C-alpha positions as CSV (number, residue, x, y, z in Angstrom):
1,X,-11.4,3.0,89.4
2,X,-8.1,4.0,88.2
3,X,-7.5,0.3,87.3
4,X,-10.8,0.1,85.4
5,X,-9.8,3.3,83.2
6,X,-6.3,1.8,82.7
7,X,-7.9,-1.5,81.2
8,X,-10.1,0.2,78.9
9,X,-7.1,1.8,77.3
10,X,-5.3,-1.4,76.6
11,X,-5.5,-2.3,72.9
12,X,-7.7,-5.4,71.4
13,X,-5.1,-8.1,70.6
14,X,-7.5,-9.0,67.5
15,X,-7.1,-5.6,66.1
16,X,-3.2,-6.0,66.3
17,X,-3.5,-9.4,64.5
18,X,-5.5,-7.9,61.5
19,X,-3.1,-4.8,60.8
20,X,-0.7,-4.7,58.1
21,X,3.1,-3.5,58.8
22,X,4.7,-0.6,56.8
23,X,6.8,-3.2,54.9
24,X,3.9,-5.3,53.8
25,X,2.2,-2.3,52.4
26,X,5.5,-1.2,50.3
27,X,5.6,-4.7,49.1
28,X,2.3,-4.6,48.1
29,X,2.7,-1.2,46.1
30,X,5.6,-2.6,44.6
31,X,4.1,-5.8,43.3
32,X,1.0,-3.2,42.0
33,X,3.4,-1.0,40.3
34,X,5.0,-4.1,38.6
35,X,1.6,-5.3,37.3
36,X,0.7,-1.8,36.1
37,X,3.8,-1.6,34.1
38,X,3.4,-4.8,32.5
39,X,-0.1,-4.3,31.4
40,X,1.1,-0.9,30.0
41,X,3.8,-2.8,27.9
42,X,1.2,-5.4,26.8
43,X,-1.7,-2.7,25.7
44,X,-0.1,-1.1,23.0
45,X,0.9,-4.7,21.2
46,X,-3.0,-5.7,21.9
47,X,-4.0,-2.7,20.2
48,X,-1.6,-2.9,17.3
49,X,-2.6,-6.8,16.7
50,X,-6.3,-5.6,16.7
51,X,-5.6,-2.7,14.2
52,X,-3.6,-5.6,12.2
53,X,-6.6,-7.8,12.1
54,X,-9.2,-5.2,11.1
55,X,-6.9,-3.7,8.4
56,X,-6.4,-7.4,6.9
57,X,-10.2,-7.9,7.1
58,X,-11.2,-4.8,5.7
59,X,-8.3,-5.0,3.3
60,X,-9.8,-8.0,2.0
61,X,-13.2,-6.4,1.4
62,X,-11.4,-3.4,-0.3
63,X,-9.8,-5.9,-2.7
64,X,-13.2,-7.5,-3.4
65,X,-14.9,-4.1,-3.9
66,X,-11.8,-3.2,-6.3
67,X,-11.8,-6.1,-8.5
68,X,-15.6,-6.0,-8.8
69,X,-15.3,-2.0,-10.2
70,X,-12.7,-3.3,-12.4
71,X,-14.2,-6.3,-13.9
72,X,-17.5,-4.6,-14.5
73,X,-17.1,-0.9,-15.3
74,X,-18.5,-0.3,-18.7
75,X,-15.7,1.9,-20.1
76,X,-13.0,-0.8,-19.2
77,X,-14.7,-3.9,-20.3
78,X,-16.7,-2.4,-23.5
79,X,-15.6,-4.5,-26.8
80,X,-13.9,-1.6,-28.4
81,X,-12.5,-0.1,-25.5
82,X,-11.0,-0.7,-22.0
83,X,-8.9,-3.5,-21.4
84,X,-9.2,-4.8,-25.0
85,X,-8.0,-1.6,-26.7
86,X,-5.4,-1.3,-24.4
87,X,-4.0,-4.7,-25.1
88,X,-4.2,-4.4,-28.7
89,X,-2.8,-1.1,-29.0
90,X,0.2,-2.6,-27.3
91,X,0.7,-5.4,-29.8
92,X,0.2,-3.0,-32.9
93,X,2.1,-0.1,-32.0
94,X,4.6,-1.4,-29.4
95,X,5.5,-5.1,-30.3
96,X,8.8,-4.8,-27.8
97,X,6.7,-4.3,-25.1
98,X,5.3,-8.0,-25.2
99,X,8.9,-9.1,-24.6
100,X,9.3,-7.1,-21.5
101,X,6.0,-8.2,-20.5
102,X,6.4,-5.7,-17.5
103,X,3.9,-3.8,-15.3
104,X,2.5,-0.6,-16.8
105,X,1.1,2.5,-14.4
106,X,-1.8,4.6,-15.3
107,X,-1.6,8.0,-15.3
108,X,-2.5,9.6,-11.9
109,X,-3.4,13.2,-11.6
110,X,-1.1,13.9,-8.3
111,X,-3.4,16.8,-7.6
112,X,-6.7,14.8,-7.3
113,X,-5.7,11.3,-7.3
114,X,-7.9,10.4,-10.4
115,X,-6.5,7.9,-12.5
116,X,-7.0,7.8,-16.3
117,X,-6.9,4.2,-17.4
118,X,-5.9,2.0,-19.3
119,X,-4.7,5.3,-21.3
120,X,-2.2,4.0,-23.7
121,X,-0.5,7.3,-24.6
122,X,0.1,8.0,-20.8
123,X,1.3,4.5,-19.3
124,X,4.7,3.9,-18.1
125,X,6.1,1.4,-20.9
126,X,9.1,-0.7,-20.1
127,X,11.3,-1.0,-22.8
128,X,15.1,-1.2,-22.2
129,X,16.1,1.6,-19.9
130,X,14.0,4.6,-21.2
131,X,10.5,5.6,-20.9
132,X,8.5,5.0,-24.1
133,X,5.2,6.9,-25.1
134,X,2.8,5.4,-27.0
135,X,0.8,6.8,-29.6
136,X,-2.1,9.3,-28.4
137,X,-4.8,7.7,-27.0
138,X,-8.4,7.2,-28.5
139,X,-10.2,6.9,-25.5
140,X,-10.2,7.8,-21.9
141,X,-11.6,5.9,-19.0
142,X,-11.4,8.0,-15.8
143,X,-11.3,6.4,-12.5
144,X,-11.7,9.0,-9.9
145,X,-10.3,8.7,-6.3
146,X,-13.9,8.9,-4.8
147,X,-14.6,5.5,-6.3
148,X,-11.2,3.9,-5.0
149,X,-11.9,4.6,-1.4
150,X,-13.3,2.2,0.9
151,X,-16.1,2.3,2.8
152,X,-17.4,4.7,0.1
153,X,-17.1,8.4,1.3
154,X,-20.2,9.7,2.7
155,X,-21.6,6.2,3.8
156,X,-23.7,6.9,6.8
157,X,-22.0,6.1,10.1
158,X,-18.6,5.3,8.1
159,X,-15.6,7.1,6.8
160,X,-13.1,6.0,4.2
161,X,-10.3,3.9,5.7
162,X,-8.4,2.7,2.8
163,X,-7.8,3.5,-0.7
164,X,-6.7,1.3,-3.7
165,X,-4.5,1.4,-6.5
166,X,-3.4,-0.8,-9.5
167,X,-0.8,-1.6,-12.2
168,X,-1.3,-3.6,-15.3
169,X,0.4,-5.9,-17.8
170,X,-0.4,-8.1,-20.7
171,X,-0.1,-11.7,-20.3
172,X,1.5,-13.6,-23.5
173,X,2.7,-17.0,-24.1
174,X,6.1,-18.0,-25.3
175,X,6.6,-19.4,-28.8
176,X,7.6,-23.0,-28.2
177,X,10.2,-22.9,-31.2
178,X,11.8,-19.2,-30.6
179,X,11.0,-19.1,-26.8
180,X,9.9,-15.5,-27.1
181,X,6.7,-14.0,-26.0
182,X,4.2,-13.6,-28.8
183,X,1.2,-11.2,-28.7
184,X,-2.3,-12.7,-29.4
185,X,-5.8,-11.3,-29.6
186,X,-6.9,-13.4,-26.8
187,X,-4.2,-12.6,-24.4
188,X,-5.6,-11.7,-20.9
189,X,-4.6,-8.7,-18.7
190,X,-3.0,-9.2,-15.2
191,X,-3.7,-6.5,-12.3
192,X,-1.8,-6.2,-9.3
193,X,-4.3,-4.2,-6.8
194,X,-2.6,-2.4,-3.8
195,X,-4.7,-1.5,-0.7
196,X,-3.4,1.1,1.7
197,X,-4.6,2.8,4.7
198,X,-5.7,6.5,4.4
199,X,-2.8,8.7,6.0
200,X,-3.2,8.6,9.7
201,X,-1.9,12.3,10.1
202,X,-4.9,14.2,8.2
203,X,-6.3,16.9,10.1
204,X,-9.8,17.8,9.4
205,X,-10.2,21.7,9.1
206,X,-13.1,23.3,11.1
207,X,-16.3,24.8,9.6
208,X,-16.5,28.6,9.7
209,X,-19.6,31.1,9.7
210,X,-21.8,28.2,11.2
211,X,-21.7,25.6,8.2
212,X,-21.5,22.2,9.0
213,X,-18.6,20.4,10.3
214,X,-16.4,18.8,7.7
215,X,-15.7,15.4,7.7
216,X,-12.8,13.1,6.2
217,X,-15.2,12.2,3.0
218,X,-15.6,16.0,2.4
219,X,-11.8,16.7,2.5
220,X,-11.0,13.3,0.5
221,X,-13.7,13.3,-2.1
222,X,-15.9,16.7,-2.2
223,X,-15.0,18.7,-5.1
224,X,-17.5,21.6,-3.8
225,X,-15.1,22.5,-1.1
226,X,-12.0,24.8,-1.4
227,X,-9.1,23.3,-2.4
228,X,-7.2,24.6,0.4
229,X,-9.4,22.4,2.6
230,X,-8.9,19.1,0.4
231,X,-6.5,16.4,1.2
232,X,-4.9,13.2,-0.5
233,X,-5.6,10.0,0.8
234,X,-2.1,8.8,0.7
235,X,0.3,11.7,-0.1
236,X,4.0,11.9,-0.7
237,X,6.8,15.0,-0.8
238,X,7.0,17.0,-4.3
239,X,10.7,16.8,-4.1
240,X,11.7,13.2,-3.7
241,X,8.2,11.1,-3.5
242,X,8.7,10.3,0.5
243,X,5.5,9.6,2.0
244,X,4.4,12.4,4.7
245,X,1.3,10.5,6.1
246,X,-0.4,13.5,6.5
247,X,-2.3,14.1,3.2
248,X,-0.3,16.8,1.6
249,X,3.2,17.5,0.6
250,X,5.7,19.5,2.2
251,X,4.4,22.5,0.7
252,X,1.1,21.7,1.9
253,X,-0.4,20.5,-1.4
254,X,-2.0,17.8,-2.2
255,X,0.4,15.5,-3.9
256,X,-1.2,11.9,-4.5
257,X,1.3,8.9,-4.0
258,X,1.1,6.8,-7.1
259,X,2.4,3.1,-7.7
260,X,6.2,2.6,-8.6
261,X,8.2,0.1,-10.5
262,X,11.8,-0.8,-10.0
263,X,14.2,-3.0,-11.9
264,X,16.2,-6.0,-10.8
265,X,19.8,-6.9,-11.5
266,X,19.1,-8.7,-14.7
267,X,22.2,-11.0,-14.6
268,X,21.7,-12.1,-10.8
269,X,21.1,-16.0,-11.2
270,X,18.8,-18.4,-8.8
271,X,21.0,-21.3,-8.5
272,X,20.6,-22.2,-4.8
273,X,17.5,-21.8,-2.2
274,X,19.6,-19.2,-0.2
275,X,19.6,-16.9,-3.8
276,X,16.0,-17.5,-4.2
277,X,15.2,-15.5,-0.8
278,X,17.1,-12.7,-2.0
279,X,16.3,-9.8,-4.7
280,X,18.7,-7.4,-6.0
281,X,17.3,-3.9,-6.7
282,X,18.4,-1.5,-9.4
283,X,17.5,2.1,-8.8
284,X,16.5,2.8,-12.5
285,X,15.5,5.7,-14.4
286,X,12.0,5.3,-15.5
287,X,10.3,6.5,-12.2
288,X,7.4,8.8,-11.9
289,X,8.6,12.3,-11.9
290,X,8.4,12.6,-8.2
291,X,10.2,9.9,-7.1
292,X,14.1,10.2,-6.8
293,X,16.1,7.2,-7.5
294,X,17.5,6.9,-3.8
295,X,14.2,7.4,-2.4
296,X,12.5,5.0,-4.5
297,X,15.1,2.2,-3.6
298,X,14.5,2.9,0.2
299,X,10.8,2.7,-0.2
300,X,11.3,-0.7,-2.0
301,X,13.4,-2.0,0.8
302,X,11.3,-1.2,3.7
303,X,10.5,-4.1,6.0
304,X,6.8,-5.4,5.5
305,X,7.2,-4.1,2.1
306,X,5.1,-6.0,-0.6
307,X,6.9,-6.5,-3.9
308,X,5.0,-7.9,-7.2
309,X,7.3,-9.1,-9.8
310,X,6.2,-9.2,-13.4
311,X,4.9,-12.9,-13.2
312,X,2.4,-12.0,-10.7
313,X,4.4,-13.2,-7.7
314,X,4.0,-11.5,-4.4
315,X,6.7,-10.9,-2.0
316,X,6.9,-9.8,1.4
317,X,10.5,-7.8,2.4
318,X,11.6,-9.3,5.9
319,X,15.1,-7.9,5.7
320,X,17.7,-5.9,3.7
321,X,21.7,-6.9,3.1
322,X,23.6,-3.9,1.8
323,X,22.4,-1.2,-0.3
324,X,20.1,-2.9,-2.5
325,X,19.4,-6.3,-1.7
326,X,16.0,-7.7,-0.1
327,X,15.3,-10.7,1.9
328,X,12.2,-12.0,0.6
329,X,9.1,-14.5,1.5
330,X,8.0,-16.6,0.1
331,X,10.9,-17.2,-2.3
332,X,11.5,-16.8,-6.0
333,X,9.5,-19.8,-7.7
334,X,11.9,-22.6,-9.0
335,X,11.2,-22.2,-12.3
336,X,12.5,-18.7,-12.8
337,X,16.1,-18.8,-13.9
338,X,17.5,-15.0,-13.5
339,X,16.3,-11.8,-12.4
340,X,15.3,-11.0,-15.9
341,X,12.5,-13.2,-15.9
342,X,10.6,-11.4,-13.1
343,X,11.9,-7.6,-13.6
344,X,10.6,-5.1,-13.1
345,X,8.9,-5.5,-9.7
346,X,5.9,-2.9,-8.8
347,X,5.1,-1.5,-5.3
348,X,3.7,1.2,-3.6
349,X,5.4,3.9,-1.3
350,X,3.5,3.3,1.8
351,X,3.6,-0.2,3.1
352,X,0.0,-2.0,1.9
353,X,-2.6,-3.2,3.9
354,X,-2.8,-5.9,1.4
355,X,-1.9,-7.0,-2.3
356,X,-3.9,-9.1,-4.6
357,X,-3.3,-9.9,-8.0
358,X,-6.0,-11.5,-10.6
359,X,-6.5,-11.8,-14.2
360,X,-9.3,-10.2,-16.7
361,X,-10.0,-11.6,-20.0
362,X,-11.1,-8.6,-21.9
């Protein structure tokens, strides 16, 4: 009887063979932990690439929307106003601007983000080293920030994710004898279009008193809500122009981030392939009031920044050298002899999602 009880207490050999030892369990835990760590490292990269692909796709849609707006806007394309009036005012009142052939920035209301364009009296003119104001304009074309958001505000099921801005220049041909640029009534207008993502740090305030909840469309484009609840789609500090990425400046006021132009070192030649992969910047004094020279230079030198030269070529900043040289891709075209041929360059403070250059024939 006792032998029988003792026999029942003996473990089953099959169960012993199927068990895991403590060392095997620990090794499995280590392998699992390494796998999870690898996955956690890859996950942000995947998310970033997905966001980048989404930005590229929607950026193209934003460009198409903006091009359609600028090409079909009645005020801009009327025979007696818009692009045509701006082009002809430059040739009559400011003939020297034709030789510079540089980018002109429309007047931007920093509080609202609205653009008045092309308002000849408020354009930033590139003549030598000082800003020059043209005569008082005879017309005004307002382009509200609401019209420059994409998707359009208050679209059911969608909120704005991008905003576009532009700079413009007159494209004139050179006289074959003198080599100078000559104004002609048939000259086209070239547009450089910059698409930026809405500031990611915008915090939508709560609605009080039982009112409906505010949306991103409200705080960006609803003129009926208090100014204290409004935000700029893209904002910069009011003391130096550095982006805040939260829709307001350092004083919690709206301060819209407008395009910038910056000069190149005019005497710099493009003799070798290595020189064509570099641009030497010069922090000029013809900046919008909010931007300091040092900040404007640093914004132009951001890795990934898009620079558009005065011939409409688009470059991506891939590196920096010293305090004022950027490495670019693609290189400067072979037909360009010196920096003077492509100065100034235009850009926006925040690295844009996409940039497009196109031509309008008024």
